[in-house]
N, C-alpha and C positions, 0 to 999 in steps of 0.2 A: 706230557703222558698223551697217547693217543686214546682218543674217545672210545668206547667200547659201546655197542649196541644193545640195549635192554627193553624187554617187554614187560609192561606191567598191564595187569588185569585188574579192572575197576568194576565194582559193584556196590550196590545200595538198594535197601529196602524199606526203610524208616523215613519219616518226613518228606520233604521234597526230595526226593530222590534224584530227579534231574538236574535240580539246582546244584545239589550237593554234588554230583558227578561233572559239572561245570567248573565248580569251585575247585575240585581235587586237580582237575586239569591244568586249570589257572596256577594252583601251587606247582603242579610239576615243570612248567614252563618257567618258575622262578627259582629252581633248585640250581645250586652254584653249579658252575662247569658242566651243565647240561641243557639239553633243548630237545624240545617234542618234534619228533621228523615224522609223525604219522599218527593216525587216529582214525579207530574204525567208526562203522555206524553203530548207534546206539540199539539195542535189544532189551526186550523184556523177556524174563524167564520164569518159569516154574522153580519155586525156592526147593532145596535140598534141605534134609534136617528135618526138625521138630514141626509137625503141623502146626496150622494156624497163623502160618506167615503171610504178609504180602508178597505178591511177585517182586522178583527182583528187576533192576536195571543194570545193565551191563556193557561193557566197553573194553577195548583193548588200546593202550597208547605204547608207540615205539619212542624209544628216547635214546640219544647220543649223549653219554655221560663219561666224566673222567673221574666220578666216584667209584669206590671200590663197591664189590656186592653187598659186603656188610655196611658199609656207610650208606649205602642206597636205600638198603632195607629198613635202616635205623630212620632216615630220612621219610621215606614212606610210613613207619608208625608213628611219627611226628605228626605227618599231616593227617592221618586216622584222629589221632588224639585230639587236634583241634576242631575235627568236626564232630566230635562227640563220640567216638567209637568206644564201647564198653565191650570188655571181653570177658562174659559171663558163662556164654553155653556154645559148645563146639556146633557150628554150624547155624547158630541161632540168629536172629534177626540182627541188622547192623545198619548204623547210619552211614558207614562208610567201608569198604575192604578194599585193600590195594595189595594186590601178589605179585611179587617178583617173578614172573613167569620163565623168562631167559634172561641170561647176562652172557653176551659174546658166545663161545664154546665151554663155557666153564660147567665143570661138573663139580658140585659141592654137596657133602653132607657132614652138617654139624647139628650141634643141640638147637639152633636158631634158623637155620638156612638149608634148603636143600634144592638144588638147581642141577637139571631143569625141575620146575616145579611138579611134584610127583604125579598130581592127578590133570594136568593140563589137557593131555589128549585125552581123557576121558569125560571131560565136561564140555557139551557143546556150548555153553555160553560163555566159555572161553576160546574154544577152538575156532567157533565160527567167524568170531569178531578179529581173531588172529589170522584167520584168512584172509579177510578183508584187506588187510594191510601187507602181509607178508606169506604168501601163499608158498613162495619157493625157500621160505627160510629154511636154512640146516639146522638140524636138530644135532647136539653131542654124537649122537649115534651114527649120522651119515645121512639118516634119513629126511624128506621134507616134509614141513608140516602138512601140504595137501595129501600126503599119502598115509595120514593117519586112519586107522580103519572106522574112525567116527568122523570122518571129515564130511560127510554129507546127512550127517542125522541133525535134522530141526526139530524135533518133537520136543514140544512145550518151550519153544522160542520163535518169538517175533520179532522181525525189525519194525522200530518205531521211526527212526530217522537215518536215511542214507548218507553216508558220508560223514566227514567230519564237522559240520556245520552246526550240528545240535549243541557244541561246545562253546560257541561265541555267545 
């Protein structure tokens, strides 16, 4: 099977978020039939959702994988669970959030998976890290990531570590 290129959004705002994201990247590197081929800088972002949350740390990873989109999503949920993810409140604080943003040019709408991620281009804490590693990435509708209307919006976002060295 020819590997597909997938992009994963990473976020954390509970506990030692940087250590959690480093561990999550290590887990992505161990996925069967997969390899991490790109990793954005690490960003701090103001939280979406309920008030009183700590800021998030966010990044995006590029993965080459032979896993199907649904199998990859299942693997991401397992990694989240191993890091203590509890799904209690929509947009609530979390130890780890792994979102499947893109999988090749696939367009999927199912009860458990929507691709491309429906909010990806509206969230600068996803879009700016994605721009770090794939500004010319084509979206299923033919546009490039860099052409998104929010591609220059850095409000509430600060780069903590430039490049992928934060994950070592």
